[in-house]
N, C-alpha and C positions, 0 to 999 in steps of 0.2 A: 846202787843198782848196776848190775852187770850188763854189758852191751854185747849183743850177738849180731855179727855181720851176716848179711844175707849172701848166700852162695848161688851160682847158677846151678840149675838142676841137670845132672848127668846120670846116665845109667850106673856108672861105676860108683859115684859118690853116694847114690841112694840105695845101692844093692843091699846093705845091711838091714834096711827097713822095709823093702818091698821091691816093686818094679816100676820103672817109668813107662808110661803108655804113650807111644808116639810112633809115627810112620817112619821117620828117619832111621835108617839102619835096621829096621825090623824085618823078620822073615816074611816074604811075600810071594804070591804066585797069582797068575791070571785065573779068573773064573768067568762064568756067564759069557761063554763064547769069546773070551778075550776082551770084553767090553768093561771089565771091572777088575781091580786088583784087590786081593784079600791080604791084609796085613794080619798075620796069623798068630794066635796063641800068645798074646802080649802080656798076660798076667795070670798068676796062680790064684784063683778064687778059692778061699778056704772057708769051710764051714765044719763045725763040730757039734755033736749032740744029737739026740734022738729028735726026729721031726724037724731037723734043720733044713733050710733050703736057701739057695741064692735068690736074691730079689733085686729088682731094678727100680729105682726111684728117680725123680727129677727134683732138683733144688734150684732155687733162685736166690743168690746171695748179694747183699749190699756190700759195696767196697769199704775197706778199712784204710785209713790214712797211715802212712809211715812217718816217723818211727811209731812202733806199736809196742805197748806194754803187755808182756805175757806173764800171767800168774798161774795158769792152769793148763795141764795136758790131760788127755784121756786115752784110754785104750779099749779094745774090744776083744776080750779073751776067747770068744767063741767063733770069730770069723774075721776075715780080711775086709777092707773097705777101699773101693776104687772110686776115684773122682775123675771124671772124664769131661773136660770143658766142651760146651756146645757153642762157645763164642771164641773170639780171637784175643781175649785178654789174658794177662798173666794172673797167677794167684800165688800166694805164699804157702809153703808146705813146711811145717815145723815138726820135727821128730826128735826123739831122745832115746838113747840106749838104756837098757835095764841095768841097774846095779843092785847090790845086796840091800841097799836102803831105799830103793825106788828108782824113779827116772833120773838119769844123769842130766847134766846141763844140756839145754836144747840146742839143736842145729837147725838153721833156717835156710830154705832153698826158695828161689824164685823160678817159677816155670817160664819157659818160653811160650809164646802163643801156640796153642795146639797141643802142648804136652799135658798129659794127665799122669796120675800116680795110682798105684795099688799099694796101700799100706798093709803090711803083713799082719796076721793075727797076733794079738797081744803086744803090738808095738805102740809105745807112747807117742802121741801126736797132738798137735794143736787142732783147733776147730777150722772149718772151712773159711778161708780168708781171701776173697777176691780183692784185687788191688786197684784196678783202674776204673772200673765201672760196674754197674749191676751186671751180674754174670749168671748164666744158666749152666747147670752140670747134670750129667747122668751119673748116678751113684749105683754101684753094684756092691751089695753087702749081704749079710746074713739075716734071714728072717727065721722065726720059730721060737720055741720055748727057751727059757733060761735068761739070766741076767747077762747082757752082753755090753755093759758099759761100766767102766771104772774111771773115776776122776782123781787126779792128784793136784793139790795146790802147793806150789813152791813156797818156802819160807821167804825167799827173796824174789822180787819182781825183776824180770829181764826186759831190757829195751832192745827191740829188734829194729835194725836200721839197714 
């Protein structure tokens, strides 16, 4: 079994897979008579296909213990998928680049509390993986017609630690 070490999540490291959603370093400006700050345009929400639309859902996920065995990744060919935490816990983000024979070896990131991600359209990724406690998330992804889920099962299991 191959071992994958978890990396801290940064905008630069995650850029090939999508965007990090966070206030730190984000473009911002005051609104509402200066009583509110808007952190603006943090992710590129992608949808393709006729009758496609962005949708917002809420998820509540149970925590996973580390180390974690990873056998499967998935992707959404018709739209991006954003995970925005509604709690102060970290979660694991697993992504993999595309190769001629399917997804490459996975890369694992641990979010800092308050960081979210927008995983680009057609990017291989792991499932939602809260780490510390039951956690709530807002999810922005694609709704509409068409099959928007593809799964890949690796021949070899990876151990993420």
